[in-house]
mmJSON file of the N, C-alpha and C atoms, coordinates in Angstrom:
{"data_MODEL":{"atom_site":{
"group_PDB":["ATOM","ATOM","ATOM","ATOM","ATOM","ATOM","ATOM","ATOM","ATOM","ATOM","ATOM","ATOM","ATOM","ATOM","ATOM","ATOM","ATOM","ATOM","ATOM","ATOM","ATOM","ATOM","ATOM","ATOM","ATOM","ATOM","ATOM","ATOM","ATOM","ATOM","ATOM","ATOM","ATOM","ATOM","ATOM","ATOM","ATOM","ATOM","ATOM","ATOM","ATOM","ATOM","ATOM","ATOM","ATOM","ATOM","ATOM","ATOM","ATOM","ATOM","ATOM","ATOM","ATOM","ATOM","ATOM","ATOM","ATOM","ATOM","ATOM","ATOM","ATOM","ATOM","ATOM","ATOM","ATOM","ATOM","ATOM","ATOM","ATOM","ATOM","ATOM","ATOM","ATOM","ATOM","ATOM","ATOM","ATOM","ATOM","ATOM","ATOM","ATOM","ATOM","ATOM","ATOM","ATOM","ATOM","ATOM","ATOM","ATOM","ATOM","ATOM","ATOM","ATOM","ATOM","ATOM","ATOM","ATOM","ATOM","ATOM","ATOM","ATOM","ATOM","ATOM","ATOM","ATOM","ATOM","ATOM","ATOM","ATOM","ATOM","ATOM","ATOM","ATOM","ATOM","ATOM","ATOM","ATOM","ATOM","ATOM","ATOM","ATOM","ATOM","ATOM","ATOM","ATOM","ATOM","ATOM","ATOM","ATOM","ATOM","ATOM","ATOM","ATOM","ATOM","ATOM","ATOM","ATOM","ATOM","ATOM","ATOM","ATOM","ATOM","ATOM","ATOM","ATOM","ATOM","ATOM","ATOM","ATOM","ATOM","ATOM","ATOM","ATOM","ATOM","ATOM","ATOM","ATOM","ATOM","ATOM","ATOM","ATOM","ATOM","ATOM","ATOM","ATOM","ATOM","ATOM","ATOM","ATOM","ATOM","ATOM","ATOM","ATOM","ATOM","ATOM","ATOM","ATOM","ATOM","ATOM","ATOM","ATOM","ATOM","ATOM","ATOM","ATOM","ATOM","ATOM","ATOM","ATOM","ATOM","ATOM","ATOM","ATOM","ATOM","ATOM","ATOM","ATOM","ATOM","ATOM","ATOM","ATOM","ATOM","ATOM","ATOM","ATOM","ATOM","ATOM","ATOM","ATOM","ATOM","ATOM","ATOM","ATOM"],
"id":[1,2,3,4,5,6,7,8,9,10,11,12,13,14,15,16,17,18,19,20,21,22,23,24,25,26,27,28,29,30,31,32,33,34,35,36,37,38,39,40,41,42,43,44,45,46,47,48,49,50,51,52,53,54,55,56,57,58,59,60,61,62,63,64,65,66,67,68,69,70,71,72,73,74,75,76,77,78,79,80,81,82,83,84,85,86,87,88,89,90,91,92,93,94,95,96,97,98,99,100,101,102,103,104,105,106,107,108,109,110,111,112,113,114,115,116,117,118,119,120,121,122,123,124,125,126,127,128,129,130,131,132,133,134,135,136,137,138,139,140,141,142,143,144,145,146,147,148,149,150,151,152,153,154,155,156,157,158,159,160,161,162,163,164,165,166,167,168,169,170,171,172,173,174,175,176,177,178,179,180,181,182,183,184,185,186,187,188,189,190,191,192,193,194,195,196,197,198,199,200,201,202,203,204,205,206,207,208,209,210,211,212,213],
"type_symbol":["N","C","C","N","C","C","N","C","C","N","C","C","N","C","C","N","C","C","N","C","C","N","C","C","N","C","C","N","C","C","N","C","C","N","C","C","N","C","C","N","C","C","N","C","C","N","C","C","N","C","C","N","C","C","N","C","C","N","C","C","N","C","C","N","C","C","N","C","C","N","C","C","N","C","C","N","C","C","N","C","C","N","C","C","N","C","C","N","C","C","N","C","C","N","C","C","N","C","C","N","C","C","N","C","C","N","C","C","N","C","C","N","C","C","N","C","C","N","C","C","N","C","C","N","C","C","N","C","C","N","C","C","N","C","C","N","C","C","N","C","C","N","C","C","N","C","C","N","C","C","N","C","C","N","C","C","N","C","C","N","C","C","N","C","C","N","C","C","N","C","C","N","C","C","N","C","C","N","C","C","N","C","C","N","C","C","N","C","C","N","C","C","N","C","C","N","C","C","N","C","C","N","C","C","N","C","C","N","C","C","N","C","C"],
"label_atom_id":["N","CA","C","N","CA","C","N","CA","C","N","CA","C","N","CA","C","N","CA","C","N","CA","C","N","CA","C","N","CA","C","N","CA","C","N","CA","C","N","CA","C","N","CA","C","N","CA","C","N","CA","C","N","CA","C","N","CA","C","N","CA","C","N","CA","C","N","CA","C","N","CA","C","N","CA","C","N","CA","C","N","CA","C","N","CA","C","N","CA","C","N","CA","C","N","CA","C","N","CA","C","N","CA","C","N","CA","C","N","CA","C","N","CA","C","N","CA","C","N","CA","C","N","CA","C","N","CA","C","N","CA","C","N","CA","C","N","CA","C","N","CA","C","N","CA","C","N","CA","C","N","CA","C","N","CA","C","N","CA","C","N","CA","C","N","CA","C","N","CA","C","N","CA","C","N","CA","C","N","CA","C","N","CA","C","N","CA","C","N","CA","C","N","CA","C","N","CA","C","N","CA","C","N","CA","C","N","CA","C","N","CA","C","N","CA","C","N","CA","C","N","CA","C","N","CA","C","N","CA","C","N","CA","C","N","CA","C","N","CA","C","N","CA","C","N","CA","C"],
"label_alt_id":[null,null,null,null,null,null,null,null,null,null,null,null,null,null,null,null,null,null,null,null,null,null,null,null,null,null,null,null,null,null,null,null,null,null,null,null,null,null,null,null,null,null,null,null,null,null,null,null,null,null,null,null,null,null,null,null,null,null,null,null,null,null,null,null,null,null,null,null,null,null,null,null,null,null,null,null,null,null,null,null,null,null,null,null,null,null,null,null,null,null,null,null,null,null,null,null,null,null,null,null,null,null,null,null,null,null,null,null,null,null,null,null,null,null,null,null,null,null,null,null,null,null,null,null,null,null,null,null,null,null,null,null,null,null,null,null,null,null,null,null,null,null,null,null,null,null,null,null,null,null,null,null,null,null,null,null,null,null,null,null,null,null,null,null,null,null,null,null,null,null,null,null,null,null,null,null,null,null,null,null,null,null,null,null,null,null,null,null,null,null,null,null,null,null,null,null,null,null,null,null,null,null,null,null,null,null,null,null,null,null,null,null,null],
"label_comp_id":["UNK","UNK","UNK","UNK","UNK","UNK","UNK","UNK","UNK","UNK","UNK","UNK","UNK","UNK","UNK","UNK","UNK","UNK","UNK","UNK","UNK","UNK","UNK","UNK","UNK","UNK","UNK","UNK","UNK","UNK","UNK","UNK","UNK","UNK","UNK","UNK","UNK","UNK","UNK","UNK","UNK","UNK","UNK","UNK","UNK","UNK","UNK","UNK","UNK","UNK","UNK","UNK","UNK","UNK","UNK","UNK","UNK","UNK","UNK","UNK","UNK","UNK","UNK","UNK","UNK","UNK","UNK","UNK","UNK","UNK","UNK","UNK","UNK","UNK","UNK","UNK","UNK","UNK","UNK","UNK","UNK","UNK","UNK","UNK","UNK","UNK","UNK","UNK","UNK","UNK","UNK","UNK","UNK","UNK","UNK","UNK","UNK","UNK","UNK","UNK","UNK","UNK","UNK","UNK","UNK","UNK","UNK","UNK","UNK","UNK","UNK","UNK","UNK","UNK","UNK","UNK","UNK","UNK","UNK","UNK","UNK","UNK","UNK","UNK","UNK","UNK","UNK","UNK","UNK","UNK","UNK","UNK","UNK","UNK","UNK","UNK","UNK","UNK","UNK","UNK","UNK","UNK","UNK","UNK","UNK","UNK","UNK","UNK","UNK","UNK","UNK","UNK","UNK","UNK","UNK","UNK","UNK","UNK","UNK","UNK","UNK","UNK","UNK","UNK","UNK","UNK","UNK","UNK","UNK","UNK","UNK","UNK","UNK","UNK","UNK","UNK","UNK","UNK","UNK","UNK","UNK","UNK","UNK","UNK","UNK","UNK","UNK","UNK","UNK","UNK","UNK","UNK","UNK","UNK","UNK","UNK","UNK","UNK","UNK","UNK","UNK","UNK","UNK","UNK","UNK","UNK","UNK","UNK","UNK","UNK","UNK","UNK","UNK"],
"label_asym_id":["A","A","A","A","A","A","A","A","A","A","A","A","A","A","A","A","A","A","A","A","A","A","A","A","A","A","A","A","A","A","A","A","A","A","A","A","A","A","A","A","A","A","A","A","A","A","A","A","A","A","A","A","A","A","A","A","A","A","A","A","A","A","A","A","A","A","A","A","A","A","A","A","A","A","A","A","A","A","A","A","A","A","A","A","A","A","A","A","A","A","A","A","A","A","A","A","A","A","A","A","A","A","A","A","A","A","A","A","A","A","A","A","A","A","A","A","A","A","A","A","A","A","A","A","A","A","A","A","A","A","A","A","A","A","A","A","A","A","A","A","A","A","A","A","A","A","A","A","A","A","A","A","A","A","A","A","A","A","A","A","A","A","A","A","A","A","A","A","A","A","A","A","A","A","A","A","A","A","A","A","A","A","A","A","A","A","A","A","A","A","A","A","A","A","A","A","A","A","A","A","A","A","A","A","A","A","A","A","A","A","A","A","A"],
"label_entity_id":["1","1","1","1","1","1","1","1","1","1","1","1","1","1","1","1","1","1","1","1","1","1","1","1","1","1","1","1","1","1","1","1","1","1","1","1","1","1","1","1","1","1","1","1","1","1","1","1","1","1","1","1","1","1","1","1","1","1","1","1","1","1","1","1","1","1","1","1","1","1","1","1","1","1","1","1","1","1","1","1","1","1","1","1","1","1","1","1","1","1","1","1","1","1","1","1","1","1","1","1","1","1","1","1","1","1","1","1","1","1","1","1","1","1","1","1","1","1","1","1","1","1","1","1","1","1","1","1","1","1","1","1","1","1","1","1","1","1","1","1","1","1","1","1","1","1","1","1","1","1","1","1","1","1","1","1","1","1","1","1","1","1","1","1","1","1","1","1","1","1","1","1","1","1","1","1","1","1","1","1","1","1","1","1","1","1","1","1","1","1","1","1","1","1","1","1","1","1","1","1","1","1","1","1","1","1","1","1","1","1","1","1","1"],
"label_seq_id":[1,1,1,2,2,2,3,3,3,4,4,4,5,5,5,6,6,6,7,7,7,8,8,8,9,9,9,10,10,10,11,11,11,12,12,12,13,13,13,14,14,14,15,15,15,16,16,16,17,17,17,18,18,18,19,19,19,20,20,20,21,21,21,22,22,22,23,23,23,24,24,24,25,25,25,26,26,26,27,27,27,28,28,28,29,29,29,30,30,30,31,31,31,32,32,32,33,33,33,34,34,34,35,35,35,36,36,36,37,37,37,38,38,38,39,39,39,40,40,40,41,41,41,42,42,42,43,43,43,44,44,44,45,45,45,46,46,46,47,47,47,48,48,48,49,49,49,50,50,50,51,51,51,52,52,52,53,53,53,54,54,54,55,55,55,56,56,56,57,57,57,58,58,58,59,59,59,60,60,60,61,61,61,62,62,62,63,63,63,64,64,64,65,65,65,66,66,66,67,67,67,68,68,68,69,69,69,70,70,70,71,71,71],
"pdbx_PDB_ins_code":[null,null,null,null,null,null,null,null,null,null,null,null,null,null,null,null,null,null,null,null,null,null,null,null,null,null,null,null,null,null,null,null,null,null,null,null,null,null,null,null,null,null,null,null,null,null,null,null,null,null,null,null,null,null,null,null,null,null,null,null,null,null,null,null,null,null,null,null,null,null,null,null,null,null,null,null,null,null,null,null,null,null,null,null,null,null,null,null,null,null,null,null,null,null,null,null,null,null,null,null,null,null,null,null,null,null,null,null,null,null,null,null,null,null,null,null,null,null,null,null,null,null,null,null,null,null,null,null,null,null,null,null,null,null,null,null,null,null,null,null,null,null,null,null,null,null,null,null,null,null,null,null,null,null,null,null,null,null,null,null,null,null,null,null,null,null,null,null,null,null,null,null,null,null,null,null,null,null,null,null,null,null,null,null,null,null,null,null,null,null,null,null,null,null,null,null,null,null,null,null,null,null,null,null,null,null,null,null,null,null,null,null,null],
"Cartn_x":[0.832,0.005,0.867,1.87,2.734,3.532,3.949,4.689,3.802,2.53,1.576,1.398,1.279,1.135,2.357,3.546,4.782,4.863,4.462,4.474,3.49,2.31,1.312,1.799,2.455,2.987,4.071,4.937,5.987,5.377,4.356,3.696,3.05,2.407,1.768,2.811,3.918,4.997,5.584,5.8,6.342,5.396,4.116,3.125,3.106,3.177,3.181,4.399,5.557,6.781,6.69,6.122,5.937,5.027,3.947,3.014,3.687,4.484,5.184,6.208,6.887,7.808,7.073,5.87,5.051,4.713,4.569,4.304,5.498,6.705,7.91,7.916,7.593,7.537,6.448,5.279,4.142,4.456,5.251,5.617,6.704,7.213,8.24,9.635,9.843,11.125,11.924,11.574,12.196,13.723,14.283,15.717,16.497,15.829,16.518,17.289,18.325,19.137,18.331,18.573,17.853,18.063,19.276,19.557,18.695,18.515,17.666,16.214,15.73,14.347,14.139,15.064,14.929,14.975,15.899,15.975,14.695,14.136,12.884,11.743,11.686,10.628,10.778,12.007,12.236,11.813,12.198,11.817,10.302,9.669,8.225,7.55,8.047,7.498,7.564,8.684,8.843,7.902,7.759,6.89,5.429,5.026,3.623,3.196,4.133,3.79,3.035,3.386,2.733,1.935,1.634,1.0,-0.17,-1.335,-2.533,-2.898,-2.647,-2.966,-2.101,-0.812,0.098,-0.313,-0.699,-1.154,-2.386,-3.323,-4.54,-4.223,-3.33,-2.958,-2.311,-1.388,-0.695,-1.608,-2.514,-3.489,-4.363,-4.819,-5.648,-4.867,-3.612,-2.77,-2.635,-2.465,-2.358,-3.647,-4.767,-6.076,-6.272,-5.883,-6.001,-5.123,-3.902,-3.008,-3.548,-4.097,-4.697,-5.901,-6.649,-7.832,-7.55,-6.342,-6.013,-5.729,-5.544,-5.284,-6.238,-7.338,-8.37,-8.209,-7.236,-7.087,-7.868],
"Cartn_y":[-1.194,-0.001,1.248,1.287,2.449,2.662,1.552,1.652,2.207,1.84,2.358,3.855,4.317,5.755,6.511,5.959,6.607,6.647,5.575,5.517,6.519,6.598,7.566,8.991,9.254,10.599,10.949,9.982,10.219,10.49,9.727,9.926,11.306,11.708,13.021,14.13,13.981,14.956,15.042,13.895,13.863,14.533,14.249,14.852,16.372,16.843,18.284,18.939,18.309,18.864,18.887,17.869,17.842,18.982,19.185,20.271,21.636,21.821,23.087,23.318,22.267,22.376,22.749,22.229,22.572,24.054,24.67,26.107,26.894,26.441,27.099,27.028,25.868,25.692,26.574,26.568,27.343,28.839,29.293,30.703,31.077,30.095,30.377,30.485,29.859,29.985,28.678,27.76,26.425,26.483,27.402,27.397,28.39,28.984,29.9,29.089,29.71,29.037,28.894,27.805,27.538,28.628,29.184,30.238,31.473,31.795,32.932,32.658,31.472,31.127,31.18,30.625,30.648,32.074,32.879,34.269,35.023,34.795,35.466,35.022,33.754,33.253,33.771,33.855,34.41,35.864,36.629,38.037,38.19,37.376,37.421,37.122,36.122,35.758,36.94,37.62,38.778,39.913,40.149,41.22,40.951,39.696,39.354,39.434,39.307,39.287,40.524,41.683,42.892,43.625,42.96,43.68,42.882,43.084,42.36,42.743,43.985,44.41,43.672,43.523,42.796,41.326,40.757,39.364,39.202,40.123,40.069,40.25,41.19,41.459,40.223,39.619,38.446,37.222,37.091,35.995,36.126,37.329,37.556,37.222,37.583,37.276,35.763,35.042,33.587,32.925,33.419,32.876,33.063,34.221,34.486,33.526,33.292,32.381,30.961,30.503,29.177,29.109,30.2,30.23,30.065,30.434,30.364,28.949,28.016,26.641,25.635,26.133,25.227,24.752,25.24,24.812,25.72],
"Cartn_z":[-0.005,-0.001,-0.005,0.881,0.977,-0.307,-0.947,-2.192,-3.298,-3.306,-4.291,-4.121,-2.884,-2.62,-3.092,-2.828,-3.254,-4.775,-5.414,-6.88,-7.476,-6.897,-7.364,-7.181,-6.063,-5.807,-6.815,-7.135,-8.136,-9.508,-9.873,-11.16,-11.237,-10.153,-10.104,-10.24,-9.521,-9.574,-10.99,-11.605,-12.969,-13.939,-13.833,-14.721,-14.576,-13.34,-13.09,-13.723,-13.611,-14.204,-15.73,-16.319,-17.768,-18.198,-17.479,-17.804,-17.677,-16.629,-16.448,-17.563,-17.973,-19.107,-20.376,-20.536,-21.694,-21.737,-20.574,-20.54,-21.073,-20.772,-21.291,-22.816,-23.346,-24.804,-25.398,-24.795,-25.287,-25.302,-24.35,-24.269,-25.279,-26.017,-27.013,-26.419,-25.263,-24.572,-24.545,-25.404,-25.404,-25.465,-26.225,-26.463,-25.591,-24.642,-23.731,-22.686,-22.166,-21.138,-19.855,-19.16,-17.915,-16.885,-16.825,-15.847,-16.139,-17.408,-17.767,-17.366,-17.662,-17.318,-15.804,-15.059,-13.602,-13.076,-13.585,-13.163,-13.457,-14.645,-15.011,-14.102,-13.78,-12.91,-11.478,-11.001,-9.656,-9.608,-10.622,-10.655,-10.753,-11.577,-11.699,-10.364,-9.669,-8.369,-7.4,-7.403,-6.518,-6.919,-8.21,-8.683,-8.379,-8.458,-8.256,-6.793,-5.878,-4.459,-4.01,-4.553,-4.081,-5.13,-6.234,-7.329,-7.924,-7.353,-7.808,-9.237,-9.614,-10.99,-12.008,-11.697,-12.596,-12.682,-11.558,-11.542,-12.444,-12.34,-13.163,-14.643,-14.942,-16.331,-16.968,-16.248,-16.782,-16.858,-15.909,-15.96,-17.208,-17.493,-18.683,-19.956,-19.979,-21.138,-21.318,-20.223,-20.28,-20.712,-20.195,-20.595,-22.097,-22.583,-24.03,-24.834,-24.386,-25.086,-25.103,-24.0,-23.974,-24.896,-24.981,-25.819,-27.293,-27.729,-29.136,-29.616,-28.703,-29.151,-28.508,-27.975,-27.496,-26.068,-25.323,-23.922,-23.009],
"occupancy":[1.0,1.0,1.0,1.0,1.0,1.0,1.0,1.0,1.0,1.0,1.0,1.0,1.0,1.0,1.0,1.0,1.0,1.0,1.0,1.0,1.0,1.0,1.0,1.0,1.0,1.0,1.0,1.0,1.0,1.0,1.0,1.0,1.0,1.0,1.0,1.0,1.0,1.0,1.0,1.0,1.0,1.0,1.0,1.0,1.0,1.0,1.0,1.0,1.0,1.0,1.0,1.0,1.0,1.0,1.0,1.0,1.0,1.0,1.0,1.0,1.0,1.0,1.0,1.0,1.0,1.0,1.0,1.0,1.0,1.0,1.0,1.0,1.0,1.0,1.0,1.0,1.0,1.0,1.0,1.0,1.0,1.0,1.0,1.0,1.0,1.0,1.0,1.0,1.0,1.0,1.0,1.0,1.0,1.0,1.0,1.0,1.0,1.0,1.0,1.0,1.0,1.0,1.0,1.0,1.0,1.0,1.0,1.0,1.0,1.0,1.0,1.0,1.0,1.0,1.0,1.0,1.0,1.0,1.0,1.0,1.0,1.0,1.0,1.0,1.0,1.0,1.0,1.0,1.0,1.0,1.0,1.0,1.0,1.0,1.0,1.0,1.0,1.0,1.0,1.0,1.0,1.0,1.0,1.0,1.0,1.0,1.0,1.0,1.0,1.0,1.0,1.0,1.0,1.0,1.0,1.0,1.0,1.0,1.0,1.0,1.0,1.0,1.0,1.0,1.0,1.0,1.0,1.0,1.0,1.0,1.0,1.0,1.0,1.0,1.0,1.0,1.0,1.0,1.0,1.0,1.0,1.0,1.0,1.0,1.0,1.0,1.0,1.0,1.0,1.0,1.0,1.0,1.0,1.0,1.0,1.0,1.0,1.0,1.0,1.0,1.0,1.0,1.0,1.0,1.0,1.0,1.0,1.0,1.0,1.0,1.0,1.0,1.0],
"B_iso_or_equiv":[0.0,0.0,0.0,0.0,0.0,0.0,0.0,0.0,0.0,0.0,0.0,0.0,0.0,0.0,0.0,0.0,0.0,0.0,0.0,0.0,0.0,0.0,0.0,0.0,0.0,0.0,0.0,0.0,0.0,0.0,0.0,0.0,0.0,0.0,0.0,0.0,0.0,0.0,0.0,0.0,0.0,0.0,0.0,0.0,0.0,0.0,0.0,0.0,0.0,0.0,0.0,0.0,0.0,0.0,0.0,0.0,0.0,0.0,0.0,0.0,0.0,0.0,0.0,0.0,0.0,0.0,0.0,0.0,0.0,0.0,0.0,0.0,0.0,0.0,0.0,0.0,0.0,0.0,0.0,0.0,0.0,0.0,0.0,0.0,0.0,0.0,0.0,0.0,0.0,0.0,0.0,0.0,0.0,0.0,0.0,0.0,0.0,0.0,0.0,0.0,0.0,0.0,0.0,0.0,0.0,0.0,0.0,0.0,0.0,0.0,0.0,0.0,0.0,0.0,0.0,0.0,0.0,0.0,0.0,0.0,0.0,0.0,0.0,0.0,0.0,0.0,0.0,0.0,0.0,0.0,0.0,0.0,0.0,0.0,0.0,0.0,0.0,0.0,0.0,0.0,0.0,0.0,0.0,0.0,0.0,0.0,0.0,0.0,0.0,0.0,0.0,0.0,0.0,0.0,0.0,0.0,0.0,0.0,0.0,0.0,0.0,0.0,0.0,0.0,0.0,0.0,0.0,0.0,0.0,0.0,0.0,0.0,0.0,0.0,0.0,0.0,0.0,0.0,0.0,0.0,0.0,0.0,0.0,0.0,0.0,0.0,0.0,0.0,0.0,0.0,0.0,0.0,0.0,0.0,0.0,0.0,0.0,0.0,0.0,0.0,0.0,0.0,0.0,0.0,0.0,0.0,0.0,0.0,0.0,0.0,0.0,0.0,0.0],
"pdbx_formal_charge":[null,null,null,null,null,null,null,null,null,null,null,null,null,null,null,null,null,null,null,null,null,null,null,null,null,null,null,null,null,null,null,null,null,null,null,null,null,null,null,null,null,null,null,null,null,null,null,null,null,null,null,null,null,null,null,null,null,null,null,null,null,null,null,null,null,null,null,null,null,null,null,null,null,null,null,null,null,null,null,null,null,null,null,null,null,null,null,null,null,null,null,null,null,null,null,null,null,null,null,null,null,null,null,null,null,null,null,null,null,null,null,null,null,null,null,null,null,null,null,null,null,null,null,null,null,null,null,null,null,null,null,null,null,null,null,null,null,null,null,null,null,null,null,null,null,null,null,null,null,null,null,null,null,null,null,null,null,null,null,null,null,null,null,null,null,null,null,null,null,null,null,null,null,null,null,null,null,null,null,null,null,null,null,null,null,null,null,null,null,null,null,null,null,null,null,null,null,null,null,null,null,null,null,null,null,null,null,null,null,null,null,null,null],
"auth_seq_id":[1,1,1,2,2,2,3,3,3,4,4,4,5,5,5,6,6,6,7,7,7,8,8,8,9,9,9,10,10,10,11,11,11,12,12,12,13,13,13,14,14,14,15,15,15,16,16,16,17,17,17,18,18,18,19,19,19,20,20,20,21,21,21,22,22,22,23,23,23,24,24,24,25,25,25,26,26,26,27,27,27,28,28,28,29,29,29,30,30,30,31,31,31,32,32,32,33,33,33,34,34,34,35,35,35,36,36,36,37,37,37,38,38,38,39,39,39,40,40,40,41,41,41,42,42,42,43,43,43,44,44,44,45,45,45,46,46,46,47,47,47,48,48,48,49,49,49,50,50,50,51,51,51,52,52,52,53,53,53,54,54,54,55,55,55,56,56,56,57,57,57,58,58,58,59,59,59,60,60,60,61,61,61,62,62,62,63,63,63,64,64,64,65,65,65,66,66,66,67,67,67,68,68,68,69,69,69,70,70,70,71,71,71],
"auth_comp_id":["UNK","UNK","UNK","UNK","UNK","UNK","UNK","UNK","UNK","UNK","UNK","UNK","UNK","UNK","UNK","UNK","UNK","UNK","UNK","UNK","UNK","UNK","UNK","UNK","UNK","UNK","UNK","UNK","UNK","UNK","UNK","UNK","UNK","UNK","UNK","UNK","UNK","UNK","UNK","UNK","UNK","UNK","UNK","UNK","UNK","UNK","UNK","UNK","UNK","UNK","UNK","UNK","UNK","UNK","UNK","UNK","UNK","UNK","UNK","UNK","UNK","UNK","UNK","UNK","UNK","UNK","UNK","UNK","UNK","UNK","UNK","UNK","UNK","UNK","UNK","UNK","UNK","UNK","UNK","UNK","UNK","UNK","UNK","UNK","UNK","UNK","UNK","UNK","UNK","UNK","UNK","UNK","UNK","UNK","UNK","UNK","UNK","UNK","UNK","UNK","UNK","UNK","UNK","UNK","UNK","UNK","UNK","UNK","UNK","UNK","UNK","UNK","UNK","UNK","UNK","UNK","UNK","UNK","UNK","UNK","UNK","UNK","UNK","UNK","UNK","UNK","UNK","UNK","UNK","UNK","UNK","UNK","UNK","UNK","UNK","UNK","UNK","UNK","UNK","UNK","UNK","UNK","UNK","UNK","UNK","UNK","UNK","UNK","UNK","UNK","UNK","UNK","UNK","UNK","UNK","UNK","UNK","UNK","UNK","UNK","UNK","UNK","UNK","UNK","UNK","UNK","UNK","UNK","UNK","UNK","UNK","UNK","UNK","UNK","UNK","UNK","UNK","UNK","UNK","UNK","UNK","UNK","UNK","UNK","UNK","UNK","UNK","UNK","UNK","UNK","UNK","UNK","UNK","UNK","UNK","UNK","UNK","UNK","UNK","UNK","UNK","UNK","UNK","UNK","UNK","UNK","UNK","UNK","UNK","UNK","UNK","UNK","UNK"],
"auth_asym_id":["A","A","A","A","A","A","A","A","A","A","A","A","A","A","A","A","A","A","A","A","A","A","A","A","A","A","A","A","A","A","A","A","A","A","A","A","A","A","A","A","A","A","A","A","A","A","A","A","A","A","A","A","A","A","A","A","A","A","A","A","A","A","A","A","A","A","A","A","A","A","A","A","A","A","A","A","A","A","A","A","A","A","A","A","A","A","A","A","A","A","A","A","A","A","A","A","A","A","A","A","A","A","A","A","A","A","A","A","A","A","A","A","A","A","A","A","A","A","A","A","A","A","A","A","A","A","A","A","A","A","A","A","A","A","A","A","A","A","A","A","A","A","A","A","A","A","A","A","A","A","A","A","A","A","A","A","A","A","A","A","A","A","A","A","A","A","A","A","A","A","A","A","A","A","A","A","A","A","A","A","A","A","A","A","A","A","A","A","A","A","A","A","A","A","A","A","A","A","A","A","A","A","A","A","A","A","A","A","A","A","A","A","A"],
"auth_atom_id":["N","CA","C","N","CA","C","N","CA","C","N","CA","C","N","CA","C","N","CA","C","N","CA","C","N","CA","C","N","CA","C","N","CA","C","N","CA","C","N","CA","C","N","CA","C","N","CA","C","N","CA","C","N","CA","C","N","CA","C","N","CA","C","N","CA","C","N","CA","C","N","CA","C","N","CA","C","N","CA","C","N","CA","C","N","CA","C","N","CA","C","N","CA","C","N","CA","C","N","CA","C","N","CA","C","N","CA","C","N","CA","C","N","CA","C","N","CA","C","N","CA","C","N","CA","C","N","CA","C","N","CA","C","N","CA","C","N","CA","C","N","CA","C","N","CA","C","N","CA","C","N","CA","C","N","CA","C","N","CA","C","N","CA","C","N","CA","C","N","CA","C","N","CA","C","N","CA","C","N","CA","C","N","CA","C","N","CA","C","N","CA","C","N","CA","C","N","CA","C","N","CA","C","N","CA","C","N","CA","C","N","CA","C","N","CA","C","N","CA","C","N","CA","C","N","CA","C","N","CA","C","N","CA","C","N","CA","C","N","CA","C","N","CA","C","N","CA","C"],
"pdbx_PDB_model_num":[1,1,1,1,1,1,1,1,1,1,1,1,1,1,1,1,1,1,1,1,1,1,1,1,1,1,1,1,1,1,1,1,1,1,1,1,1,1,1,1,1,1,1,1,1,1,1,1,1,1,1,1,1,1,1,1,1,1,1,1,1,1,1,1,1,1,1,1,1,1,1,1,1,1,1,1,1,1,1,1,1,1,1,1,1,1,1,1,1,1,1,1,1,1,1,1,1,1,1,1,1,1,1,1,1,1,1,1,1,1,1,1,1,1,1,1,1,1,1,1,1,1,1,1,1,1,1,1,1,1,1,1,1,1,1,1,1,1,1,1,1,1,1,1,1,1,1,1,1,1,1,1,1,1,1,1,1,1,1,1,1,1,1,1,1,1,1,1,1,1,1,1,1,1,1,1,1,1,1,1,1,1,1,1,1,1,1,1,1,1,1,1,1,1,1,1,1,1,1,1,1,1,1,1,1,1,1,1,1,1,1,1,1]
}}}
């Protein structure tokens, strides 16, 4: 039972990482260096913490991007 739970957790974690990687591809950043991507994500995280307007603006942009391919 415990091994099944661990296996399910690993599968869930793997699936989440694949989906997150897909977002990088979808954003057109597939060939950027990992350090640049991480730096951009860290900066974005810091900017979003105190800026609800920026969070809303970027969410709307993402919803629009998903809408263009049926997601």
